[in-house]
C-alpha positions in Angstrom: 200.8 18.9 -6.0 200.5 16.1 -8.6 197.4 16.0 -10.9 195.2 12.8 -9.7 195.7 11.6 -13.3 199.3 11.7 -13.8 200.0 8.4 -12.1 197.7 6.9 -14.7 199.3 9.0 -17.9 202.6 8.7 -19.7 204.6 11.5 -19.5 204.5 12.6 -23.3 200.7 12.6 -22.7 201.6 15.1 -19.7 203.6 17.0 -21.5 201.1 17.5 -24.4 198.5 18.5 -22.5 200.8 21.1 -20.5 201.8 22.8 -23.6 198.1 22.5 -24.5 196.8 23.8 -21.3 199.3 26.9 -21.4 198.5 27.8 -24.9 194.3 28.2 -23.8 194.0 29.9 -21.1 191.9 32.1 -21.9 194.1 35.4 -21.4 196.2 36.1 -24.2 199.4 37.4 -21.7 199.5 34.2 -19.8 199.6 32.4 -23.1 201.6 34.0 -24.0 204.3 33.7 -20.9 203.2 29.8 -20.0 202.9 28.9 -23.4 206.1 30.3 -25.1 208.2 28.7 -22.6 206.3 25.4 -22.6 206.7 24.9 -26.3 210.3 25.9 -25.5 211.7 23.8 -22.5 208.8 21.2 -21.9 210.3 18.5 -23.1 213.3 19.1 -20.4 211.3 19.2 -17.8 211.4 16.1 -14.5 208.2 14.7 -13.3 208.4 16.9 -10.2 208.6 20.3 -12.5 205.7 18.8 -14.6 203.2 18.8 -11.5 204.8 22.2 -10.7 203.6 23.6 -13.9 200.0 21.8 -13.8 199.9 23.3 -10.4 200.4 26.5 -12.2 198.0 25.5 -14.8 195.4 26.0 -12.3 195.9 29.2 -11.0 193.7 32.5 -12.4 195.1 34.0 -15.4 195.3 37.7 -14.1 196.8 36.0 -10.6 200.0 34.4 -12.7 200.3 37.4 -14.3 200.6 39.7 -11.3 203.2 37.1 -10.1 205.5 37.2 -13.1 205.4 40.9 -13.6 205.5 41.6 -9.8 203.0 43.6 -9.5 201.8 41.3 -6.3 203.6 38.6 -4.2 204.1 35.0 -5.1 202.8 32.8 -3.2 204.8 30.0 -2.0 202.7 27.5 -3.0 203.8 28.8 -6.8 206.9 30.4 -6.2 208.9 27.3 -7.3 212.1 27.0 -8.9 210.0 26.6 -12.2 208.0 29.5 -11.7 211.4 31.6 -12.1 212.2 30.2 -14.2 209.5 30.7 -16.9 210.0 34.4 -15.7 213.7 34.7 -16.6 212.8 32.8 -19.8 210.8 35.6 -21.0 214.6 37.4 -20.9 213.9 41.1 -19.2 210.3 41.5 -20.2 209.2 41.5 -16.9 211.1 43.1 -14.0 213.4 41.8 -11.9 212.0 39.9 -9.1 213.1 40.2 -5.4 
C-alpha cells in the first residue's frame, strides 16, 4: 500500500512527511496517538512499515481512534504489526486488544 509518490521521494523525506501528517490529523486524540509514536519511532521503521503508516494516515481519525481503543474491530488491512506497535507504544493507555 505504498503512496504513489513513495518511489520518488527519499526515505528521510517520507519520514518527515509522516511525522508532520501524524501530528496534523484534525482530532487531538489521534494526533497524540500517531504523533507521539512517529516522533519516537519513525526513524526505526522499515520501508514496509512506512508504507503501512502512510496507509494508516489515509484512514479517518475517528476510525483509527476507535480501532486503537478497541471500540470497533480493526479492519484486516489496518491490523498490521505496525498498528499493534502504535497501540502498545502507549503502554496501557488503551485497553488490551484481543
